[in-house]
Structures are given as structure tokens and as C-alpha cells.
KOLZALO-800915 format. One record per residue: x, y, z of N, C-alpha, C in turn. Coordinates in pm, whole numbers, plus 50000, padded with zeros to 5 digits. Each point is the difference from the previous one (the first is absolute). Layout:
// residues N
    n_c1    n_c2    n_c3   ca_c1   ca_c2   ca_c3    c_c1    c_c2    c_c3
       X       Y       Z       X       Y       Z       X       Y       Z
...
// end
This chain:
// residues 228
    n_c1    n_c2    n_c3   ca_c1   ca_c2   ca_c3    c_c1    c_c2    c_c3
   39027   80187   62576   50122   50068   49961   50113   49968   50096
   49969   49927   50108   50105   49956   50090   50055   50107   50092
   49949   50122   49985   50046   50109   50087   49917   50002   50127
   50067   50028   50111   49933   49994   50129   49943   50137   50038
   49868   50006   50023   49936   50124   50044   50045   50033   50142
   50059   50118   50016   50048   50037   50134   49921   50116   50061
   49927   50075   49915   49926   50114   50054   49888   50039   49905
   49883   50024   50054   49887   50050   49920   49975   50145   50040
   50030   50091   49908   49983   50143   50029   49872   50055   49943
   49976   50130   50025   49878   50064   49952   49996   50009   49848
   50115   50032   49942   50003   50021   49854   50098   49907   49930
   50077   49920   50079   50097   49907   49941   50013   49876   50089
   50029   49886   49936   50038   49879   50073   50149   49977   49979
   50066   49941   50100   50144   49979   49994   50032   49851   50007
   50081   49953   49905   50041   49860   49994   50152   49990   50012
   50045   49892   50061   50144   49974   50011   50043   49914   49882
   50107   50041   49932   50051   49926   49885   50114   49908   50043
   50024   49899   49918   50105   49904   50033   50139   50062   49997
   50018   50109   49923   50132   50063   49990   50029   50096   50116
   49907   50008   50097   50023   50087   50115   49936   50137   49986
   49956   50034   49878   49930   50127   49980   49852   49982   50030
   49924   50109   49982   49856   49994   50025   49924   50045   49876
   49876   49957   49992   49914   50036   49888   49880   50076   50054
   49977   50120   49947   49883   50079   50038   49894   49984   49892
   49881   49957   50041   49888   49987   49906   49906   50118   50021
   49992   50088   49901   49916   50120   50009   49854   49963   49979
   49913   50051   50087   49857   49969   49993   49920   50122   49955
   49875   49978   49965   49911   50109   49959   49925   50062   50119
   50034   49954   50121   49938   50059   50120   50064   50134   50032
   49917   50096   50040   50049   50134   50033   49954   50040   50140
   50080   50084   50064   49956   50054   50128   49899   50111   49974
   49905   50012   50091   49897   50102   49984   49892   49983   50105
   49894   50076   49983   49890   49998   50095   49870   50019   49925
   49902   49919   50035   49866   50011   49938   50007   49996   49847
   50087   49915   49948   50008   49984   49855   50074   50110   49927
   50064   50091   50075   50075   50110   49937   50149   49979   50027
   50078   50004   49893   50144   49977   50011   50067   50112   50080
   50081   49962   50097   50075   50097   50080   50131   49935   50043
   50114   50045   49941   50129   49939   50032   50038   50014   50147
   49939   50094   50070   50033   50022   50140   49924   49910   50096
   49899   49928   49949   49922   49912   50087   50080   49876   50038
   49961   49939   50113   50074   49883   50050   49929   49868   49976
   49890   50001   49923   49931   49875   49971   49960   49996   49853
   49982   49877   49950   49959   49983   49860   49855   50043   49987
   49973   50093   49908   49865   50053   49986   49932   49961   49872
   50079   49961   49898   49940   49967   49872   50102   49928   49912
   49949   49942   49893   50085   49934   49901   49981   50071   49868
   50111   50041   49938   49994   50068   49870   50076   49913   49900
   49930   49952   49898   50063   49911   49903   50118   50070   49932
   50115   49933   49998   50117   50054   49930   50091   50087   50085
   49960   50030   50124   50082   50091   50081   50133   49934   50038
   49997   49869   50022   50125   49930   50031   50098   50011   49886
   49949   49989   49876   50083   50008   49881   50065   50139   49987
   49921   50107   50015   50058   50134   49983   50096   50035   50115
   49970   49951   50120   50092   50024   50112   50133   49930   49976
   49996   49879   49945   50123   49928   49969   50075   50070   49887
   49928   50042   49896   50066   50068   49886   50074   50126   50047
   49934   50080   50085   50064   50122   50047   50119   49968   50090
   49985   49897   50082   50109   49959   50089   50122   49956   49919
   49978   49918   49896   50110   49956   49914   50070   50121   49940
   49920   50091   49945   50053   50119   49933   50094   50078   50092
   49953   50028   50122   50081   50082   50090   50114   49921   50066
   49975   49875   50036   50109   49920   50060   50118   49989   49904
   49972   49977   49872   50108   49990   49902   50077   50132   49989
   49927   50110   50005   50064   50132   49994   50087   50026   50123
   49946   49963   50117   50070   50023   50126   50124   49911   50010
   49987   49874   49961   50115   49910   49998   50109   50053   49906
   49956   50051   49883   50096   50054   49902   50074   50121   50054
   49935   50072   50094   50063   50119   50060   50097   49960   50113
   50012   49868   50025   50096   49953   50100   49946   49995   50141
   49868   50013   50014   49939   49993   50133   49949   49858   50024
   50008   49954   50123   49968   49860   50030   49851   49979   50023
   49943   49904   49925   49860   49961   50020   49994   49847   50009
   49882   49949   50033   49984   49854   50009   49958   49938   49867
   49985   50080   49896   49949   49953   49872   50100   49911   49926
   49954   49883   49956   50084   49910   49920   49944   49992   49858
   49873   49959   49989   49937   49987   49868   49849   49994   50021
   49926   49997   49888   49854   49995   50011   49943   49921   49884
   49878   49952   50020   49927   49928   49897   49859   50057   49992
   49974   50075   49894   49869   50065   49986   49889   49899   49973
   50035   49885   49941   49897   49900   49967   49930   49947   50125
   50076   49983   50110   49934   49953   50123   50006   50104   50113
   50030   50125   49963   49999   50115   50093   50087   49974   50123
   50123   49955   49975   50091   49972   50111   50132   50074   49984
   50065   50023   50112   50130   50067   50003   50093   49922   50092
   50116   49962   49949   50099   49932   50084   50085   50105   50070
   50020   49981   50130   50074   50099   50079   50102   49932   50091
   50101   50076   50038   50100   49952   50094   49940   49994   50141
   50050   49910   50084   49953   49999   50139   50042   50127   50072
   49912   50055   50079   50031   50121   50077   49929   49993   50134
   50062   50057   50101   49939   50008   50133   49942   50140   50016
   49876   50009   50049   49940   50133   50020   50057   50061   50129
   49997   50131   50007   50044   50070   50121   49892   49991   50107
   50037   49948   50117   49902   49984   50107   49889   49907   49957
   49876   50045   50014   49885   49922   49954   49944   50058   49870
   50083   50078   49933   49959   50064   49875   50005   50150   50012
   50059   50064   49900   50020   50144   50003   49961   50058   49865
   49923   50108   50002   49968   50071   49876   50076   50131   49998
   50047   50035   49883   50078   50123   49983   49928   50087   49898
   49968   50122   50039   49928   50092   49911   50093   50114   49964
   50006   50030   49871   50077   50117   49955   49901   50101   49944
   50008   50122   50053   49901   50102   49965   50064   50118   49925
   49948   50028   49881   50044   50116   49923   49904   50118   50016
   49879   49970   50049   49898   50104   50022   49928   49974   50132
   49953   50107   50063   49930   49988   50128   49853   49968   49977
   49968   49870   50004   49861   49956   49986   49976   49883   50096
   49876   49953   50002   49966   49882   50079   50025   50019   50148
   50050   49893   50064   50018   50003   50146   50105   50102   50042
   50098   50027   49915   50101   50101   50033   49933   50136   50017
   49914   50035   49903   49932   50129   50008   49905   50006   50120
   49929   49889   50026   49908   49999   50114   50075   50024   50131
   50118   49944   50011   50078   50015   50123   50056   50141   50017
   50044   50059   49890   50077   50125   50009   49934   50117   49929
   49866   49996   49987   49930   50101   49920   50012   50141   50054
   50034   50015   50129   50019   50136   50053   50139   50055   49968
   50084   49916   49938   50136   50042   49968   50028   50002   49850
   49910   49940   49921   50029   49985   49858   49870   50007   49919
   50012   50049   49877   49883   50004   49911   49988   49867   49927
   49876   49961   49973   49979   49874   49928   50063   50009   49861
   50073   49894   49964   50064   49996   49869   50134   50069   49994
   50048   50055   50113   50130   50067   50001   50111   49900   49967
   50107   50052   49939   50113   49914   49965   50073   49952   50125
   50040   49874   49997   50083   49943   50105   50125   49940   49933
   50114   50010   50064   50124   49953   49937   50024   49850   50018
   49920   49917   49934   50013   49854   50013   50008   49960   50147
   49899   50040   50074   49993   49978   50145   49966   49853   50028
   50082   49935   50082   49983   49857   50027   49938   49978   50138
   49896   49917   50005   49935   49960   50126   50001   49848   50009
   50009   49949   50121   49989   49855   50021   49884   49970   50093
   49924   49896   49965   49888   49958   50085   50008   49849   50021
   49960   49956   50118   49997   49857   50030   49875   49939   49939
   50015   49884   49937   49882   49932   49943   49924   49935   50115
   49889   50061   50038   49918   49949   50108   49858   50052   49981
   49915   49914   49945   49862   50042   49970   49927   50049   50124
   50015   49928   50112   49926   50034   50122   50040   50137   50053
   50127   50035   49987   50047   50129   50052   49998   50110   49894
   49948   49966   49880   49991   50102   49895   50134   50039   49942
   50091   49904   49988   50133   50024   49942   50068   50124   50060
   50041   49992   50128   50055   50119   50066   50134   50046   49943
   50018   50132   49997   50128   50058   49959   50108   49960   50100
   50124   49986   49950   50113   49977   50090   50120   50076   49946
   50079   50056   50089   50116   50078   49960   50122   49909   49981
   50104   50056   49940   50126   49926   49987   50050   49957   50137
   50000   50091   50097   50047   49966   50134   49920   49885   50059
   49868   50001   49978   49915   49893   50050   50036   49866   49937
   50025   50000   49869   50035   49877   49930   50132   49942   50052
   50096   50089   50026   50132   49956   50048   49991   49952   50145
   49933   50079   50085   49988   49965   50143   49928   49867   50019
   49897   49975   49917   49922   49877   50012   50064   49881   49929
   50116   50023   49938   50072   49890   49936   49939   49955   49869
   49915   50084   49940   49938   49964   49872   50104   50006   49888
   50088   50099   50007   50108   50014   49901   50115   50079   50061
   50113   49995   49929   50117   50076   50046   49993   50142   49942
   50082   50086   50056   50010   50139   49950   50033   49999   49851
   50098   49916   49961   50042   49996   49859   49887   49948   49910
   49928   49896   50047   49889   49948   49920   49895   50108   49976
   49973   50082   50104   49902   50106   49982   50050   50101   49896
   50126   50041   50011   50053   50100   49906   50000   49944   49857
   50033   49871   49985   49996   49937   49868   49857   49997   49947
   49907   49962   50087   49858   49992   49964   49949   50137   49956
   50036   50103   50075   49954   50135   49966   50057   50045   49865
   50130   49979   49980   50064   50041   49875   49941   49925   49881
   49979   49868   50016   49944   49921   49891   49856   50041   49971
   49924   50029   50106   49862   50045   49982   49996   50126   49914
   50087   50095   50030   50001   50126   49924   50047   49978   49856
   50097   49912   49980   50048   49972   49864   49893   49929   49918
   49933   49903   50061   49896   49923   49929   49881   50091   49969
   49964   50085   50096   49889   50094   49978   50029   50090   49881
   50125   50044   49986   50038   50086   49888   49985   49925   49867
   50041   49872   49999   49986   49920   49878   49853   49991   49959
   49913   49971   50097   49856   49987   49971   49942   50135   49959
   50033   50106   50076   49944   50134   49973   50043   50051   49862
   50127   49980   49964   50050   50046   49870   49930   49926   49887
   49976   49871   50019   49934   49920   49898   49855   50047   49981
   49930   50022   50112   49862   50048   49992   49993   50139   49937
   50099   50084   50032   50003   50137   49947   50005   49999   49846
   50070   49901   49945   50008   49989   49853   49862   49974   49939
   49910   49947   50081   49863   49971   49954   49902   50110   50043
   50055   50113   50049   49915   50111   50042   49934   49978   50134
   50056   49909   50081   49943   49965   50130   50092   50046   50112
   49940   50043   50112   50079   50051   50113   49984   49907   50120
   50112   49947   50050   49999   49913   50116   49996   50085   50128
   49894   49984   50080   49990   50073   50126   50065   49924   50115
   49971   49869   50007   50068   49918   50100   49993   49854   49956
   50085   49917   50064   50008   49859   49964   50040   49919   50122
   49949   49878   50007   50025   49914   50115   50081   49878   49955
   50104   49969   50075   50085   49885   49971   50007   49907   50120
   50050   49878   49973   50039   49911   50109   50144   49957   49975
   50076   49994   50108   50139   49956   49991   50022   49882   50093
   50100   49921   49965   50046   49893   50087   50151   49996   49991
   50058   49891   50046   50146   49986   49987   50036   49855   49971
   50112   49984   49930   50048   49867   49963   50086   49939   50109
   50060   49886   49968   50084   49929   50098   50116   50086   50049
   50048   50089   49913   50114   50086   50035   49956   50126   50076
   49870   50012   50028   49950   50116   50072   49978   50121   49911
   50029   49983   49869   49987   50113   49907   49852   50028   49971
   49966   50128   50002   49862   50044   49977   49959   49975   49855
   49878   49947   49980   49950   49984   49863   49851   50031   49992
   49960   50053   49886   49859   50030   49974   49927   49869   49976
   49885   49982   50067   49923   49876   49984   49854   50033   49963
   49916   49899   49997   49857   50012   49971   49977   50040   49854
   49929   50109   49975   49964   50038   49864   50010   50151   49984
   49999   50045   49875   49990   50144   49970   49882   50012   49905
   49883   50027   50054   49879   50003   49919   49923   50129   50022
   49904   50025   49913   49925   50126   50005   49928   50021   50132
   49962   49888   50067   49930   50011   50128   50089   50047   50114
   50132   50006   49976   50092   50044   50105   50048   50144   49981
   49942   50069   49902   50044   50138   49975   49882   50093   49980
   50023   50127   50032   49897   50103   49980   50049   50087   49885
   49925   49999   49890   50044   50068   49878   49892   50096   49952
   50044   50115   49951   49908   50103   49949   50035   50035   49855
   49899   50042   49927   50019   50051   49863   49920   50127   49986
   50067   50108   49964   49935   50132   49988   49925   50037   50128
   50060   49967   50115   49942   50036   50129   49888   49909   50048
   49967   49898   49921   49892   49907   50037   50059   49865   50041
   49947   49944   50108   50044   49868   50047   49961   49892   49901
   50092   49909   49971   49974   49889   49909   49986   49873   50083
   49883   49934   49994   49983   49878   50080   50090   49890   49943
   50037   49902   50083   50099   49899   49959   49966   49923   49872
   49875   49962   49981   49966   49926   49878   50017   50086   49875
   49958   50127   50010   50018   50092   49887   50148   50024   49975
   50077   50010   50109   50145   50022   49989   50065   49884   49925
   49961   49878   50033   50056   49883   49930   49969   50007   49851
   49877   50040   49967   49961   50012   49858   50082   50106   49929
   50017   50116   50066   50079   50109   49940   50146   49959   49984
   50050   49927   50100   50141   49962   50001   50035   49909   49883
   49909   49908   49968   50028   49904   49893   49930   50034   49870
   49948   50123   49990   49929   50041   49879   50097   50009   49883
// end
């Protein structure tokens, strides 16, 4: 195909295109442990046939919605036949940054603050940032830490936070129409040549915690319900 492979990831491979953009090839490999799918794990644990396809389908669906709302993403186009997505070039913050938006107190948030909050309590689109570092267990970092360490500017952080909350609302409202409740969601952001913050990577069921009638919906079931 003449495209140059520049990075082999856990769930996607990245190719450089002649037009200066990049091509993400979605794979059927999933993170997990002992053959059990777990989006929070840092290593590939299993292969599920078709997972790359549903992750790409969901990403296309939400990226198009987010772009239409006037928010900046790296999404250009996609090809479902070969499970690829063309994206704009973007630089990651530092060595990679994950942004979590929480609407409910669950998971690591609840474990950290369980003496101050009840499990499942409402949170007002609370934004957390963690450094992508498998060895250190993706440590939390504050806005002040990000600015002091030169990872991003004050304005980039405020833009990132505002966009995270707006995008989370788009996803949550869409899921609500299907009778699903978004508890939390994980994003990745980067920036373009102009320094402007943009949403990158993917928006797939493995990056969100969703409940229906008070019961947790695992990512594969969520994908099935979403496209039912």
C-alpha cells in the first residue's frame, strides 16, 4: 500500500501517508489479563474477532458528531473495508496523557476517596489527567504539575478540560437515548501545528464505563447494544 509503518501499538498500527496525514489500522487485539478483556490493563491479553471493526465504527460515529459540534479532533475519514481511519498529524502531550471524565464515583476514583464519597455518587463531569506510563501505573497529575513540567500551557489545559466535558456530554446524551448511563470515559488529546488542542486516538466501548438499569455493561456487549 506504499504507506510507511511508523508505530505498532497494542490495539492499532500507525502508518504515515504521502499527504502528510496518518492512517490508523484497528486490530482485533485487546488489552486484558489471563484471556479476560480489561480496558484498564496495559498489555494485550486476547484477540476478539471483529473488535477492531466495532471500535472503528463507534469511533467514526462519535468523531463525526463531535466534529459537527465544532470541536477539534484528528478524524479525517475512515474505511470500514480495511478497518482504517485517516487522521491529522498531532503531537501528544509529554510522553502521552490520558484524560478521564467522571459522571459517577466508581473505579479508581472511588477507591481513592471512599471515605469521602459513596460508590456511584453523582460527579459534575469531573476531569482527571494521568500520565501514560505502564511502569508507574499511569500516575495522576494536576493542572499545576502539567504546566510546571512544561507538558502544556495553562490555556491548553483549560481548553482540554472544557472540550473533555463537552465531548463527554455528547457521548452521555447519545447513550442515554439508548437507555444507557455513562459513568466515566477516557480520552486522549494532542495538539496540532498551531498548538490547538484536539481529540485523538479512538472513542470506543473499551474506553468507557457504562451501566444499564444499575448493571455494568461489558464493552463487547455495549458495542452490540449500541449498534443493535
